[in-house]
A tleap script that builds the chain and sets N, CA, C and O, in Angstrom:
source leaprc.protein.ff14SB
mol = sequence {
  NMET VAL VAL THR ALA GLY GLN VAL GLU ALA
  GLU LEU HIE ARG ILE GLY HIE GLU LEU ARG
  PRO PHE ASP ILE VAL LEU VAL ASN THR ARG
  ALA ALA SER CYS ILE GLY THR ASP ASP CYS
  LEU THR ALA GLY CYS GLY MET GLY ARG ASP
  ALA THR LEU TYR LEU THR SER ARG GLY VAL
  ARG VAL THR GLY ILE ASP ALA TRP GLY TRP
  ASP ALA PRO PHE VAL HIE MET ARG ARG ARG
  TRP LEU GLU THR ARG ASP PRO ALA ILE ILE
  TRP GLU GLY HIE LYS ALA GLY ARG GLU ILE
  PRO TYR CYS HIE MET GLU LYS LEU CYS ASN
  LEU GLU ARG LEU PRO ALA HIE GLY PHE VAL
  VAL ALA CYS PHE PRO HIE LYS VAL LYS ASN
  GLY SER ALA GLY TRP THR ARG ALA VAL ALA
  LEU PHE CASP
}
set mol.1.N position { 0.834 -1.183 0.000 }
set mol.1.CA position { 0.000 0.000 0.000 }
set mol.1.C position { 0.878 1.244 0.000 }
set mol.1.O position { 1.910 1.295 0.669 }
set mol.2.N position { 0.456 2.228 -0.748 }
set mol.2.CA position { 1.130 3.514 -0.793 }
set mol.2.C position { 0.211 4.545 -0.133 }
set mol.2.O position { -0.929 4.739 -0.556 }
set mol.3.N position { 0.714 5.187 0.888 }
set mol.3.CA position { -0.068 6.174 1.630 }
set mol.3.C position { -0.218 7.435 0.789 }
set mol.3.O position { 0.732 7.883 0.147 }
set mol.4.N position { -1.423 8.002 0.801 }
set mol.4.CA position { -1.721 9.212 0.038 }
set mol.4.C position { -1.759 10.432 0.965 }
set mol.4.O position { -1.786 10.305 2.189 }
set mol.5.N position { -1.760 11.604 0.351 }
set mol.5.CA position { -1.886 12.847 1.113 }
set mol.5.C position { -3.198 12.875 1.890 }
set mol.5.O position { -3.233 13.321 3.037 }
set mol.6.N position { -4.266 12.403 1.273 }
set mol.6.CA position { -5.563 12.374 1.952 }
set mol.6.C position { -5.541 11.508 3.194 }
set mol.6.O position { -6.161 11.852 4.201 }
set mol.7.N position { -4.837 10.390 3.137 }
set mol.7.CA position { -4.735 9.520 4.310 }
set mol.7.C position { -3.899 10.177 5.412 }
set mol.7.O position { -4.215 10.038 6.594 }
set mol.8.N position { -2.847 10.883 5.036 }
set mol.8.CA position { -2.044 11.606 6.035 }
set mol.8.C position { -2.906 12.673 6.699 }
set mol.8.O position { -2.911 12.800 7.923 }
set mol.9.N position { -3.627 13.430 5.898 }
set mol.9.CA position { -4.497 14.482 6.429 }
set mol.9.C position { -5.561 13.903 7.361 }
set mol.9.O position { -5.834 14.472 8.418 }
set mol.10.N position { -6.157 12.789 6.979 }
set mol.10.CA position { -7.180 12.140 7.811 }
set mol.10.C position { -6.583 11.665 9.130 }
set mol.10.O position { -7.214 11.812 10.176 }
set mol.11.N position { -5.386 11.100 9.099 }
set mol.11.CA position { -4.749 10.625 10.331 }
set mol.11.C position { -4.396 11.787 11.251 }
set mol.11.O position { -4.579 11.693 12.465 }
set mol.12.N position { -3.898 12.871 10.692 }
set mol.12.CA position { -3.597 14.052 11.513 }
set mol.12.C position { -4.870 14.589 12.166 }
set mol.12.O position { -4.858 14.999 13.326 }
set mol.13.N position { -5.955 14.581 11.416 }
set mol.13.CA position { -7.242 15.012 11.977 }
set mol.13.C position { -7.682 14.057 13.090 }
set mol.13.O position { -8.153 14.496 14.139 }
set mol.14.N position { -7.528 12.753 12.858 }
set mol.14.CA position { -7.937 11.757 13.855 }
set mol.14.C position { -7.202 11.930 15.169 }
set mol.14.O position { -7.801 11.797 16.236 }
set mol.15.N position { -5.903 12.225 15.108 }
set mol.15.CA position { -5.127 12.369 16.343 }
set mol.15.C position { -5.158 13.790 16.895 }
set mol.15.O position { -4.603 14.053 17.962 }
set mol.16.N position { -5.799 14.702 16.180 }
set mol.16.CA position { -5.935 16.069 16.671 }
set mol.16.C position { -4.643 16.874 16.619 }
set mol.16.O position { -4.345 17.646 17.530 }
set mol.17.N position { -3.877 16.685 15.542 }
set mol.17.CA position { -2.614 17.422 15.435 }
set mol.17.C position { -2.573 18.233 14.150 }
set mol.17.O position { -2.865 17.718 13.070 }
set mol.18.N position { -2.209 19.498 14.272 }
set mol.18.CA position { -1.993 20.351 13.114 }
set mol.18.C position { -0.491 20.511 12.918 }
set mol.18.O position { 0.222 20.928 13.831 }
set mol.19.N position { -0.019 20.178 11.729 }
set mol.19.CA position { 1.413 20.257 11.461 }
set mol.19.C position { 1.919 21.688 11.556 }
set mol.19.O position { 1.257 22.642 11.147 }
set mol.20.N position { 3.121 21.796 12.113 }
set mol.20.CA position { 3.826 23.077 12.179 }
set mol.20.C position { 5.174 22.876 11.486 }
set mol.20.O position { 5.698 21.763 11.443 }
set mol.21.N position { 5.730 23.965 10.944 }
set mol.21.CA position { 7.058 23.831 10.338 }
set mol.21.C position { 8.052 23.218 11.331 }
set mol.21.O position { 8.061 23.547 12.517 }
set mol.22.N position { 8.866 22.340 10.818 }
set mol.22.CA position { 9.920 21.633 11.547 }
set mol.22.C position { 9.412 20.553 12.501 }
set mol.22.O position { 10.191 20.012 13.287 }
set mol.23.N position { 8.111 20.229 12.445 }
set mol.23.CA position { 7.656 19.024 13.143 }
set mol.23.C position { 8.406 17.835 12.552 }
set mol.23.O position { 8.702 17.808 11.358 }
set mol.24.N position { 8.708 16.863 13.391 }
set mol.24.CA position { 9.253 15.594 12.925 }
set mol.24.C position { 8.104 14.598 12.932 }
set mol.24.O position { 7.458 14.398 13.961 }
set mol.25.N position { 7.852 13.984 11.807 }
set mol.25.CA position { 6.734 13.054 11.662 }
set mol.25.C position { 7.272 11.626 11.644 }
set mol.25.O position { 8.132 11.285 10.832 }
set mol.26.N position { 6.755 10.800 12.550 }
set mol.26.CA position { 7.122 9.388 12.635 }
set mol.26.C position { 5.923 8.548 12.223 }
set mol.26.O position { 4.814 8.764 12.712 }
set mol.27.N position { 6.138 7.598 11.332 }
set mol.27.CA position { 5.059 6.777 10.782 }
set mol.27.C position { 5.191 5.354 11.309 }
set mol.27.O position { 6.181 4.670 11.051 }
set mol.28.N position { 4.179 4.924 12.046 }
set mol.28.CA position { 4.153 3.572 12.598 }
set mol.28.C position { 3.294 2.692 11.706 }
set mol.28.O position { 2.069 2.813 11.698 }
set mol.29.N position { 3.932 1.816 10.961 }
set mol.29.CA position { 3.209 0.900 10.071 }
set mol.29.C position { 3.042 -0.487 10.704 }
set mol.29.O position { 2.407 -1.362 10.116 }
set mol.30.N position { 3.597 -0.684 11.874 }
set mol.30.CA position { 3.652 -1.966 12.579 }
set mol.30.C position { 4.664 -2.927 11.935 }
set mol.30.O position { 4.715 -4.102 12.298 }
set mol.31.N position { 5.463 -2.435 10.987 }
set mol.31.CA position { 6.462 -3.284 10.339 }
set mol.31.C position { 7.562 -3.707 11.306 }
set mol.31.O position { 8.158 -4.770 11.130 }
set mol.32.N position { 7.840 -2.897 12.320 }
set mol.32.CA position { 8.903 -3.242 13.272 }
set mol.32.C position { 8.607 -4.559 13.984 }
set mol.32.O position { 9.527 -5.250 14.422 }
set mol.33.N position { 7.331 -4.906 14.102 }
set mol.33.CA position { 6.981 -6.165 14.767 }
set mol.33.C position { 7.410 -7.380 13.941 }
set mol.33.O position { 7.391 -8.506 14.439 }
set mol.34.N position { 7.793 -7.160 12.691 }
set mol.34.CA position { 8.205 -8.259 11.814 }
set mol.34.C position { 9.720 -8.427 11.743 }
set mol.34.O position { 10.207 -9.338 11.073 }
set mol.35.N position { 10.463 -7.572 12.415 }
set mol.35.CA position { 11.922 -7.689 12.380 }
set mol.35.C position { 12.318 -9.074 12.884 }
set mol.35.O position { 11.825 -9.532 13.915 }
set mol.36.N position { 13.201 -9.728 12.159 }
set mol.36.CA position { 13.635 -11.071 12.515 }
set mol.36.C position { 12.794 -12.170 11.899 }
set mol.36.O position { 13.037 -13.352 12.142 }
set mol.37.N position { 11.797 -11.785 11.095 }
set mol.37.CA position { 10.959 -12.780 10.428 }
set mol.37.C position { 11.110 -12.642 8.915 }
set mol.37.O position { 11.709 -11.684 8.426 }
set mol.38.N position { 10.567 -13.595 8.193 }
set mol.38.CA position { 10.601 -13.538 6.732 }
set mol.38.C position { 9.756 -12.394 6.178 }
set mol.38.O position { 9.932 -12.000 5.025 }
set mol.39.N position { 8.844 -11.858 6.983 }
set mol.39.CA position { 7.968 -10.781 6.535 }
set mol.39.C position { 8.615 -9.403 6.624 }
set mol.39.O position { 8.022 -8.415 6.190 }
set mol.40.N position { 9.800 -9.326 7.171 }
set mol.40.CA position { 10.444 -8.040 7.432 }
set mol.40.C position { 10.538 -7.146 6.200 }
set mol.40.O position { 10.290 -5.945 6.296 }
set mol.41.N position { 10.885 -7.700 5.062 }
set mol.41.CA position { 11.086 -6.885 3.860 }
set mol.41.C position { 9.797 -6.543 3.127 }
set mol.41.O position { 9.802 -5.702 2.228 }
set mol.42.N position { 8.692 -7.186 3.500 }
set mol.42.CA position { 7.436 -6.951 2.792 }
set mol.42.C position { 6.372 -6.311 3.665 }
set mol.42.O position { 5.294 -5.978 3.174 }
set mol.43.N position { 6.651 -6.133 4.946 }
set mol.43.CA position { 5.642 -5.616 5.872 }
set mol.43.C position { 5.536 -4.103 5.797 }
set mol.43.O position { 6.466 -3.409 5.387 }
set mol.44.N position { 4.388 -3.622 6.200 }
set mol.44.CA position { 4.166 -2.190 6.295 }
set mol.44.C position { 3.701 -1.591 4.980 }
set mol.44.O position { 3.473 -2.292 3.994 }
set mol.45.N position { 3.571 -0.293 4.997 }
set mol.45.CA position { 3.176 0.443 3.805 }
set mol.45.C position { 4.268 1.465 3.529 }
set mol.45.O position { 5.235 1.568 4.284 }
set mol.46.N position { 4.118 2.200 2.476 }
set mol.46.CA position { 5.111 3.211 2.147 }
set mol.46.C position { 4.457 4.560 1.922 }
set mol.46.O position { 3.268 4.656 1.616 }
set mol.47.N position { 5.247 5.580 2.078 }
set mol.47.CA position { 4.760 6.934 1.872 }
set mol.47.C position { 4.941 7.304 0.407 }
set mol.47.O position { 6.053 7.275 -0.121 }
set mol.48.N position { 3.844 7.647 -0.236 }
set mol.48.CA position { 3.884 8.014 -1.643 }
set mol.48.C position { 4.380 9.432 -1.852 }
set mol.48.O position { 4.624 10.176 -0.902 }
set mol.49.N position { 4.521 9.784 -3.114 }
set mol.49.CA position { 4.996 11.119 -3.473 }
set mol.49.C position { 4.097 12.199 -2.900 }
set mol.49.O position { 4.578 13.133 -2.259 }
set mol.50.N position { 2.780 12.077 -3.128 }
set mol.50.CA position { 1.893 13.147 -2.661 }
set mol.50.C position { 1.806 13.200 -1.140 }
set mol.50.O position { 1.624 14.280 -0.576 }
set mol.51.N position { 1.932 12.069 -0.469 }
set mol.51.CA position { 1.947 12.072 0.998 }
set mol.51.C position { 3.211 12.763 1.515 }
set mol.51.O position { 3.166 13.538 2.471 }
set mol.52.N position { 4.329 12.470 0.868 }
set mol.52.CA position { 5.595 13.091 1.270 }
set mol.52.C position { 5.544 14.594 1.024 }
set mol.52.O position { 5.946 15.379 1.883 }
set mol.53.N position { 5.056 14.995 -0.138 }
set mol.53.CA position { 4.963 16.428 -0.434 }
set mol.53.C position { 3.932 17.125 0.449 }
set mol.53.O position { 4.077 18.310 0.750 }
set mol.54.N position { 2.900 16.408 0.863 }
set mol.54.CA position { 1.941 16.980 1.821 }
set mol.54.C position { 2.681 17.394 3.090 }
set mol.54.O position { 2.465 18.486 3.615 }
set mol.55.N position { 3.549 16.520 3.575 }
set mol.55.CA position { 4.304 16.813 4.796 }
set mol.55.C position { 5.325 17.919 4.566 }
set mol.55.O position { 5.380 18.886 5.325 }
set mol.56.N position { 6.129 17.778 3.525 }
set mol.56.CA position { 7.216 18.736 3.320 }
set mol.56.C position { 6.714 20.119 2.931 }
set mol.56.O position { 7.352 21.120 3.257 }
set mol.57.N position { 5.591 20.190 2.244 }
set mol.57.CA position { 5.042 21.505 1.877 }
set mol.57.C position { 4.522 22.254 3.102 }
set mol.57.O position { 4.269 23.457 3.032 }
set mol.58.N position { 4.364 21.559 4.210 }
set mol.58.CA position { 3.939 22.183 5.468 }
set mol.58.C position { 5.119 22.386 6.415 }
set mol.58.O position { 4.924 22.701 7.589 }
set mol.59.N position { 6.321 22.211 5.920 }
set mol.59.CA position { 7.507 22.522 6.704 }
set mol.59.C position { 8.177 21.361 7.398 }
set mol.59.O position { 9.165 21.555 8.105 }
set mol.60.N position { 7.661 20.150 7.213 }
set mol.60.CA position { 8.307 18.978 7.801 }
set mol.60.C position { 9.604 18.730 7.032 }
set mol.60.O position { 9.600 18.678 5.802 }
set mol.61.N position { 10.705 18.579 7.756 }
set mol.61.CA position { 11.995 18.345 7.109 }
set mol.61.C position { 12.663 17.055 7.569 }
set mol.61.O position { 13.668 16.639 6.992 }
set mol.62.N position { 12.115 16.417 8.602 }
set mol.62.CA position { 12.630 15.145 9.087 }
set mol.62.C position { 11.439 14.216 9.314 }
set mol.62.O position { 10.455 14.588 9.953 }
set mol.63.N position { 11.548 13.009 8.781 }
set mol.63.CA position { 10.507 12.006 8.958 }
set mol.63.C position { 11.161 10.695 9.369 }
set mol.63.O position { 12.369 10.513 9.219 }
set mol.64.N position { 10.359 9.802 9.880 }
set mol.64.CA position { 10.850 8.476 10.240 }
set mol.64.C position { 9.753 7.455 10.049 }
set mol.64.O position { 8.567 7.783 10.083 }
set mol.65.N position { 10.155 6.223 9.848 }
set mol.65.CA position { 9.198 5.141 9.624 }
set mol.65.C position { 9.787 3.852 10.207 }
set mol.65.O position { 11.005 3.686 10.256 }
set mol.66.N position { 8.926 2.961 10.640 }
set mol.66.CA position { 9.408 1.699 11.200 }
set mol.66.C position { 9.658 0.638 10.127 }
set mol.66.O position { 10.240 -0.407 10.415 }
set mol.67.N position { 9.228 0.897 8.908 }
set mol.67.CA position { 9.377 -0.075 7.817 }
set mol.67.C position { 10.806 -0.072 7.277 }
set mol.67.O position { 11.640 0.744 7.670 }
set mol.68.N position { 11.059 -1.005 6.370 }
set mol.68.CA position { 12.379 -1.157 5.759 }
set mol.68.C position { 12.799 0.134 5.055 }
set mol.68.O position { 13.978 0.490 5.056 }
set mol.69.N position { 11.845 0.826 4.461 }
set mol.69.CA position { 12.141 2.067 3.760 }
set mol.69.C position { 10.960 3.008 3.810 }
set mol.69.O position { 9.875 2.624 4.247 }
set mol.70.N position { 11.159 4.230 3.367 }
set mol.70.CA position { 10.112 5.252 3.348 }
set mol.70.C position { 9.051 4.912 2.301 }
set mol.70.O position { 7.865 5.170 2.503 }
set mol.71.N position { 9.484 4.338 1.196 }
set mol.71.CA position { 8.560 3.954 0.130 }
set mol.71.C position { 7.932 2.593 0.440 }
set mol.71.O position { 8.320 1.909 1.388 }
set mol.72.N position { 6.963 2.228 -0.377 }
set mol.72.CA position { 6.335 0.913 -0.217 }
set mol.72.C position { 7.396 -0.175 -0.327 }
set mol.72.O position { 8.382 -0.001 -1.044 }
set mol.73.N position { 7.212 -1.295 0.370 }
set mol.73.CA position { 8.158 -2.408 0.210 }
set mol.73.C position { 8.333 -2.732 -1.277 }
set mol.73.O position { 7.375 -2.693 -2.049 }
set mol.74.N position { 9.560 -3.048 -1.659 }
set mol.74.CA position { 9.876 -3.194 -3.070 }
set mol.74.C position { 9.012 -4.228 -3.773 }
set mol.74.O position { 8.670 -4.040 -4.941 }
set mol.75.N position { 8.652 -5.297 -3.109 }
set mol.75.CA position { 7.823 -6.320 -3.757 }
set mol.75.C position { 6.488 -5.709 -4.207 }
set mol.75.O position { 5.968 -6.077 -5.260 }
set mol.76.N position { 5.936 -4.788 -3.424 }
set mol.76.CA position { 4.673 -4.132 -3.780 }
set mol.76.C position { 4.893 -3.085 -4.866 }
set mol.76.O position { 4.080 -2.923 -5.775 }
set mol.77.N position { 6.023 -2.375 -4.744 }
set mol.77.CA position { 6.373 -1.387 -5.753 }
set mol.77.C position { 6.541 -2.070 -7.116 }
set mol.77.O position { 6.067 -1.567 -8.134 }
set mol.78.N position { 7.211 -3.200 -7.120 }
set mol.78.CA position { 7.432 -3.958 -8.356 }
set mol.78.C position { 6.104 -4.405 -8.956 }
set mol.78.O position { 5.899 -4.310 -10.166 }
set mol.79.N position { 5.204 -4.892 -8.107 }
set mol.79.CA position { 3.894 -5.352 -8.589 }
set mol.79.C position { 3.145 -4.196 -9.274 }
set mol.79.O position { 2.558 -4.374 -10.342 }
set mol.80.N position { 3.174 -3.016 -8.647 }
set mol.80.CA position { 2.509 -1.845 -9.245 }
set mol.80.C position { 3.171 -1.474 -10.570 }
set mol.80.O position { 2.489 -1.125 -11.533 }
set mol.81.N position { 4.513 -1.554 -10.613 }
set mol.81.CA position { 5.216 -1.207 -11.836 }
set mol.81.C position { 4.865 -2.177 -12.961 }
set mol.81.O position { 4.669 -1.759 -14.102 }
set mol.82.N position { 4.784 -3.472 -12.643 }
set mol.82.CA position { 4.432 -4.458 -13.661 }
set mol.82.C position { 3.028 -4.219 -14.212 }
set mol.82.O position { 2.753 -4.509 -15.377 }
set mol.83.N position { 2.143 -3.691 -13.368 }
set mol.83.CA position { 0.772 -3.393 -13.804 }
set mol.83.C position { 0.713 -2.134 -14.665 }
set mol.83.O position { -0.032 -2.085 -15.643 }
set mol.84.N position { 1.496 -1.116 -14.306 }
set mol.84.CA position { 1.361 0.195 -14.944 }
set mol.84.C position { 2.517 0.571 -15.873 }
set mol.84.O position { 2.355 1.366 -16.799 }
set mol.85.N position { 3.701 -0.023 -15.602 }
set mol.85.CA position { 4.938 0.345 -16.316 }
set mol.85.C position { 5.250 1.839 -16.156 }
set mol.85.O position { 5.911 2.432 -17.009 }
set mol.86.N position { 4.782 2.430 -15.085 }
set mol.86.CA position { 5.013 3.850 -14.803 }
set mol.86.C position { 6.271 3.995 -13.952 }
set mol.86.O position { 6.249 3.626 -12.778 }
set mol.87.N position { 7.361 4.517 -14.498 }
set mol.87.CA position { 8.587 4.635 -13.720 }
set mol.87.C position { 8.477 5.625 -12.559 }
set mol.87.O position { 9.306 5.595 -11.649 }
set mol.88.N position { 7.482 6.490 -12.575 }
set mol.88.CA position { 7.323 7.485 -11.502 }
set mol.88.C position { 7.012 6.847 -10.153 }
set mol.88.O position { 7.208 7.479 -9.116 }
set mol.89.N position { 6.532 5.606 -10.151 }
set mol.89.CA position { 6.180 4.976 -8.873 }
set mol.89.C position { 7.379 4.339 -8.176 }
set mol.89.O position { 7.267 3.918 -7.025 }
set mol.90.N position { 8.518 4.262 -8.848 }
set mol.90.CA position { 9.712 3.671 -8.238 }
set mol.90.C position { 10.361 4.708 -7.324 }
set mol.90.O position { 10.805 5.764 -7.776 }
set mol.91.N position { 10.407 4.390 -6.045 }
set mol.91.CA position { 10.987 5.267 -5.010 }
set mol.91.C position { 10.350 6.663 -5.016 }
set mol.91.O position { 11.041 7.669 -4.859 }
set mol.92.N position { 9.037 6.710 -5.199 }
set mol.92.CA position { 8.355 7.997 -5.332 }
set mol.92.C position { 8.449 8.872 -4.090 }
set mol.92.O position { 8.532 10.095 -4.210 }
set mol.93.N position { 8.439 8.279 -2.903 }
set mol.93.CA position { 8.594 9.069 -1.681 }
set mol.93.C position { 9.991 9.641 -1.558 }
set mol.93.O position { 10.168 10.802 -1.190 }
set mol.94.N position { 10.992 8.811 -1.870 }
set mol.94.CA position { 12.374 9.296 -1.859 }
set mol.94.C position { 12.540 10.455 -2.848 }
set mol.94.O position { 13.094 11.502 -2.512 }
set mol.95.N position { 12.052 10.247 -4.063 }
set mol.95.CA position { 12.249 11.225 -5.127 }
set mol.95.C position { 11.498 12.533 -4.878 }
set mol.95.O position { 11.846 13.561 -5.458 }
set mol.96.N position { 10.482 12.509 -4.031 }
set mol.96.CA position { 9.779 13.747 -3.688 }
set mol.96.C position { 10.739 14.739 -3.036 }
set mol.96.O position { 10.513 15.949 -3.069 }
set mol.97.N position { 11.802 14.220 -2.450 }
set mol.97.CA position { 12.812 15.083 -1.845 }
set mol.97.C position { 13.568 15.928 -2.851 }
set mol.97.O position { 14.259 16.871 -2.465 }
set mol.98.N position { 13.454 15.615 -4.123 }
set mol.98.CA position { 14.044 16.463 -5.162 }
set mol.98.C position { 13.277 17.767 -5.291 }
set mol.98.O position { 13.836 18.796 -5.670 }
set mol.99.N position { 11.978 17.711 -4.970 }
set mol.99.CA position { 11.134 18.905 -5.072 }
set mol.99.C position { 11.214 19.739 -3.800 }
set mol.99.O position { 11.384 20.957 -3.858 }
set mol.100.N position { 11.092 19.088 -2.662 }
set mol.100.CA position { 11.244 19.754 -1.361 }
set mol.100.C position { 12.131 18.842 -0.528 }
set mol.100.O position { 11.689 17.780 -0.091 }
set mol.101.N position { 13.379 19.247 -0.302 }
set mol.101.CA position { 14.323 18.375 0.411 }
set mol.101.C position { 13.864 18.035 1.835 }
set mol.101.O position { 13.282 18.864 2.535 }
set mol.102.N position { 14.136 16.823 2.227 }
set mol.102.CA position { 13.854 16.346 3.583 }
set mol.102.C position { 14.775 15.183 3.883 }
set mol.102.O position { 15.378 14.608 2.976 }
set mol.103.N position { 14.884 14.840 5.141 }
set mol.103.CA position { 15.642 13.666 5.575 }
set mol.103.C position { 14.667 12.674 6.181 }
set mol.103.O position { 13.700 13.061 6.838 }
set mol.104.N position { 14.924 11.398 5.959 }
set mol.104.CA position { 14.070 10.408 6.617 }
set mol.104.C position { 14.913 9.322 7.263 }
set mol.104.O position { 16.032 9.020 6.849 }
set mol.105.N position { 14.316 8.757 8.293 }
set mol.105.CA position { 14.923 7.652 9.033 }
set mol.105.C position { 14.061 6.423 8.786 }
set mol.105.O position { 12.836 6.513 8.712 }
set mol.106.N position { 14.707 5.289 8.660 }
set mol.106.CA position { 14.001 4.032 8.391 }
set mol.106.C position { 14.329 3.015 9.468 }
set mol.106.O position { 15.303 3.155 10.208 }
set mol.107.N position { 13.498 1.992 9.538 }
set mol.107.CA position { 13.693 0.858 10.451 }
set mol.107.C position { 13.689 1.281 11.922 }
set mol.107.O position { 14.412 0.706 12.736 }
set mol.108.N position { 12.876 2.286 12.261 }
set mol.108.CA position { 12.758 2.695 13.661 }
set mol.108.C position { 11.981 1.640 14.428 }
set mol.108.O position { 11.192 0.897 13.844 }
set mol.109.N position { 12.200 1.572 15.726 }
set mol.109.CA position { 11.457 0.618 16.535 }
set mol.109.C position { 10.818 1.333 17.719 }
set mol.109.O position { 11.188 2.455 18.066 }
set mol.110.N position { 9.869 0.670 18.317 }
set mol.110.CA position { 9.138 1.151 19.493 }
set mol.110.C position { 8.236 2.346 19.206 }
set mol.110.O position { 7.843 3.048 20.138 }
set mol.111.N position { 7.902 2.594 17.957 }
set mol.111.CA position { 6.992 3.704 17.652 }
set mol.111.C position { 5.618 3.478 18.274 }
set mol.111.O position { 4.930 4.433 18.636 }
set mol.112.N position { 5.222 2.218 18.399 }
set mol.112.CA position { 3.912 1.908 18.992 }
set mol.112.C position { 3.847 2.300 20.463 }
set mol.112.O position { 2.755 2.371 21.028 }
set mol.113.N position { 4.975 2.552 21.088 }
set mol.113.CA position { 5.013 2.926 22.497 }
set mol.113.C position { 4.901 4.437 22.697 }
set mol.113.O position { 4.787 4.910 23.828 }
set mol.114.N position { 4.934 5.190 21.601 }
set mol.114.CA position { 4.878 6.646 21.684 }
set mol.114.C position { 3.440 7.147 21.629 }
set mol.114.O position { 2.589 6.504 21.014 }
set mol.115.N position { 3.154 8.290 22.265 }
set mol.115.CA position { 1.841 8.907 22.100 }
set mol.115.C position { 1.711 9.469 20.682 }
set mol.115.O position { 2.704 9.572 19.962 }
set mol.116.N position { 0.516 9.825 20.290 }
set mol.116.CA position { 0.281 10.341 18.945 }
set mol.116.C position { 1.037 11.643 18.679 }
set mol.116.O position { 1.454 11.893 17.548 }
set mol.117.N position { 1.214 12.462 19.696 }
set mol.117.CA position { 1.975 13.707 19.569 }
set mol.117.C position { 2.291 14.215 20.968 }
set mol.117.O position { 1.835 13.643 21.958 }
set mol.118.N position { 3.068 15.285 21.051 }
set mol.118.CA position { 3.355 15.883 22.348 }
set mol.118.C position { 4.701 15.487 22.940 }
set mol.118.O position { 4.863 15.507 24.160 }
set mol.119.N position { 5.658 15.131 22.110 }
set mol.119.CA position { 6.989 14.780 22.593 }
set mol.119.C position { 8.009 15.362 21.614 }
set mol.119.O position { 7.656 15.781 20.512 }
set mol.120.N position { 9.250 15.380 22.021 }
set mol.120.CA position { 10.336 15.897 21.195 }
set mol.120.C position { 11.162 14.720 20.697 }
set mol.120.O position { 11.390 13.760 21.434 }
set mol.121.N position { 11.604 14.791 19.462 }
set mol.121.CA position { 12.477 13.770 18.900 }
set mol.121.C position { 13.854 14.392 18.710 }
set mol.121.O position { 13.995 15.431 18.065 }
set mol.122.N position { 14.852 13.753 19.272 }
set mol.122.CA position { 16.242 14.157 19.059 }
set mol.122.C position { 16.898 13.096 18.183 }
set mol.122.O position { 16.765 11.900 18.440 }
set mol.123.N position { 17.599 13.537 17.159 }
set mol.123.CA position { 18.224 12.623 16.205 }
set mol.123.C position { 19.733 12.823 16.253 }
set mol.123.O position { 20.230 13.929 16.040 }
set mol.124.N position { 20.447 11.758 16.529 }
set mol.124.CA position { 21.898 11.799 16.625 }
set mol.124.C position { 22.479 10.970 15.487 }
set mol.124.O position { 22.641 9.757 15.624 }
set mol.125.N position { 22.799 11.622 14.348 }
set mol.125.CA position { 23.292 10.865 13.195 }
set mol.125.C position { 24.760 10.507 13.329 }
set mol.125.O position { 25.534 11.193 13.997 }
set mol.126.N position { 25.115 9.425 12.681 }
set mol.126.CA position { 26.503 8.987 12.591 }
set mol.126.C position { 27.001 9.355 11.203 }
set mol.126.O position { 26.406 8.945 10.206 }
set mol.127.N position { 28.059 10.107 11.123 }
set mol.127.CA position { 28.618 10.511 9.836 }
set mol.127.C position { 29.342 9.334 9.191 }
set mol.127.O position { 30.177 8.684 9.819 }
set mol.128.N position { 29.015 9.073 7.939 }
set mol.128.CA position { 29.679 8.040 7.165 }
set mol.128.C position { 30.489 8.756 6.087 }
set mol.128.O position { 29.922 9.451 5.244 }
set mol.129.N position { 31.788 8.592 6.110 }
set mol.129.CA position { 32.666 9.274 5.166 }
set mol.129.C position { 32.244 8.976 3.731 }
set mol.129.O position { 32.105 7.819 3.334 }
set mol.130.N position { 32.046 10.038 2.968 }
set mol.130.CA position { 31.656 9.966 1.554 }
set mol.130.C position { 30.325 9.252 1.337 }
set mol.130.O position { 30.046 8.795 0.229 }
set mol.131.N position { 29.513 9.150 2.364 }
set mol.131.CA position { 28.232 8.469 2.246 }
set mol.131.C position { 27.077 9.438 2.082 }
set mol.131.O position { 27.164 10.594 2.495 }
set mol.132.N position { 26.001 8.970 1.483 }
set mol.132.CA position { 24.784 9.772 1.368 }
set mol.132.C position { 23.758 9.354 2.410 }
set mol.132.O position { 22.679 9.939 2.498 }
set mol.133.N position { 24.098 8.341 3.197 }
set mol.133.CA position { 23.194 7.873 4.249 }
set mol.133.C position { 24.046 7.294 5.371 }
set mol.133.O position { 25.241 7.048 5.211 }
set mol.134.N position { 23.406 7.089 6.486 }
set mol.134.CA position { 24.075 6.509 7.639 }
set mol.134.C position { 23.032 6.174 8.674 }
set mol.134.O position { 21.835 6.279 8.407 }
set mol.135.N position { 23.459 5.778 9.831 }
set mol.135.CA position { 22.492 5.430 10.862 }
set mol.135.C position { 22.333 6.583 11.845 }
set mol.135.O position { 23.192 7.456 11.968 }
set mol.136.N position { 21.219 6.552 12.525 }
set mol.136.CA position { 20.853 7.604 13.467 }
set mol.136.C position { 20.305 6.967 14.734 }
set mol.136.O position { 19.564 5.985 14.684 }
set mol.137.N position { 20.674 7.529 15.844 }
set mol.137.CA position { 20.043 7.158 17.110 }
set mol.137.C position { 18.940 8.182 17.329 }
set mol.137.O position { 19.212 9.342 17.639 }
set mol.138.N position { 17.698 7.751 17.168 }
set mol.138.CA position { 16.541 8.629 17.371 }
set mol.138.C position { 16.006 8.388 18.774 }
set mol.138.O position { 15.801 7.243 19.177 }
set mol.139.N position { 15.782 9.464 19.514 }
set mol.139.CA position { 15.368 9.376 20.911 }
set mol.139.C position { 14.137 10.258 21.113 }
set mol.139.O position { 14.130 11.421 20.707 }
set mol.140.N position { 13.106 9.710 21.733 }
set mol.140.CA position { 11.924 10.496 22.106 }
set mol.140.C position { 12.130 11.050 23.508 }
set mol.140.O position { 12.512 10.328 24.429 }
set mol.141.N position { 11.871 12.342 23.651 }
set mol.141.CA position { 12.031 13.022 24.937 }
set mol.141.C position { 10.663 13.510 25.424 }
set mol.141.O position { 9.879 14.090 24.673 }
set mol.142.N position { 10.412 13.251 26.704 }
set mol.142.CA position { 9.132 13.631 27.310 }
set mol.142.C position { 9.371 14.581 28.468 }
set mol.142.O position { 10.416 14.532 29.116 }
set mol.143.N position { 8.390 15.456 28.730 }
set mol.143.CA position { 8.484 16.313 29.920 }
set mol.143.C position { 8.324 15.473 31.162 }
set mol.143.O position { 8.371 16.000 32.273 }
savepdb mol mol.pdb
quit
């Protein structure tokens, strides 16, 4: 499944949160519960182009997800591509960053233990020499 802007908007309404610039958005797909199983690479959903641009156009610059990647699991992405042959669907959430830059974190855990909103996220990245990605220690802080 690829999450749409409408679904993001509906979820924000459901939890009673209005996005503000520089909010960090964490997406719990329940994929983290599959870590260590054969379902790990296929679990969860992905954030589509319009969902990503919905967030970034409102000032979100850092996102996180518990799934293998920000986009739909590749097996689902491939299935959609075989049906449509539309190259725009390949890594569409990642590529949305070409229009409005953002950073995302993948494979987060314990998102189900967090409240819907009302906490601070601190991200401590590890620099990888000549790399375009690396790992991050993401920490939720509460009053």
